[in-house]
N, C-alpha and C positions, 0 to 999 in steps of 0.2 A: 430543472434549474433554468432560470431565465438567462439566455445567453448574454444579455446586456448587464446582468448583475456581476459585480466585481467579486473575484475570488480573493479572500484575504489570506488563506493558507491552503496549500495543496501538497499532498504527497501522493504520487501515483501508485505506490506499492512496489513497482519494479519498472526499470527502463526497458527499452526494446533491444538495446545493444547486445545482451546475451544471446540473441537469436543468431548472431554471426559466429558464435563459438563452434558449433557443430560443423557447418560448412567449411570454416577455416581449418579446423582440425583435419577434416577429410582431405582438403586440398594439400595441406602439408604432408599428410601421409602418402598421398598419391605422388607428390613431387619427390619425396624421399625414396619411394619405391622406384621411380624412374631413374634417380641418380645412382641407386645401388646397382643398377644393371639388370635387375630382375624384371621379368615381364610384368608391367603394371596393368592392373585390372581396373579400368576406369568405371565400369558399371558397379563393381563392388564398392569402390570409394564414393561414388555418387549415392549409392544406397545408404552407406554409413552417414554421409552428410545429411541426407533427407531424414533419416531416422533420428539423428541427434537434434536436427532442427525441430522436428515434430515434438519430441520430448521436451525440449526447451520452450517451445511455444505453449505447451500445456502448462508448464511451470510459471511462465511469465503471465499468462492469462489468469491463472488462479491467484497469483500475488496481486495483480492489478484489480481483480474483483474483490478479494477479501481483505486486502491490507491498504487500500486507498483511503485517504483522509482528505476531506475538503470542508472548508468553512467559508460561508458567504454571510452576507448581512442577515439572511433569514433562515439558513439551514446549516446543520452540521451533519456531514455524511461520514460514517465509520464503517468501512466495508460495505455491506449491503443494507445497513440500517440508517435511516434518516431521523434526525431529531430537529424539530423546529426550534429556532433560537427563542421564540416566545415561550417555549416550555422549559427553558433553563432559567432558574432563579439566580444562581450564583456559581462562580468558579471558585472552588475551595482551594486553600493553600495547604491544608493538612493532609496527612496520609489517609487513604480510605481504609476502613476496617476490612479484615478478611471476609470473604463471602459477598462483597459488593458486586452487583451485576455489572458485567463488562459490556459496553456497547459493541455492536458488530456481530454478536452471536457466539463469541468464544467463551471458554470457561475462565480464561485468565488473559491478562494483557499479553499481546504477542511478544516473543523474545526480541530483545534489542529495541523495544519501544518503551516509552515512559507513560505511566498512567497519570491522568489528570482528573481528579474527582470533580463531579458536577452535582450541584443540588438542583433538582427539578422543582417545578412549581407545586407538585403534589407532595413535596418534602421527602422524596426518596433520593438516595445517593447512588449515582452511577459512575462508572469509570470510562472516560474517553481516553484515547491513547494516540501517540504519535512518536516518531523518531526524535523530534525536537519538541519536547513537552512544553518548554518555555514559550516557544513561538506559537504553539497551539493555544496555550493559556492566554497569551497576549491577543491573538486573533479573536478568541471567544469573548474576552473582556471588551474588545473594541465593538464587536457585534452587539453585545449586551448594552453598551453605552449608547450606541446609535438607536437602540430600541426605546430607550428611556426618554 
């Protein structure tokens, strides 16, 4: 993507703030152990914090890689798949029939996401998706209008 190109719609897939959950949980556990009068094991709680941080980092990375959505004037990114706006003929308002190919490599639209049917220039129908389907539809229509 050209850094100077404006992004019309973007969903990162996940924010980074969940990375604080594991260390915060470990800190609270350590403090509760200190307050209870029992001998607190700082190394154990640090290991718990690091372990939870690493597991959450893997989760955040996967969501940011496979569930990110971005629309610019020239491209639509769905997870790891890129579609040039020039390859999109129209944004459909009707429901897509079962079995329609989903962009991004999945078998179905991700849970809690809305499918947006797109007619490509080769007359195939595909499903784009986003948490806010109407905003994605508007951004794609704006990009198609700019192309014309």
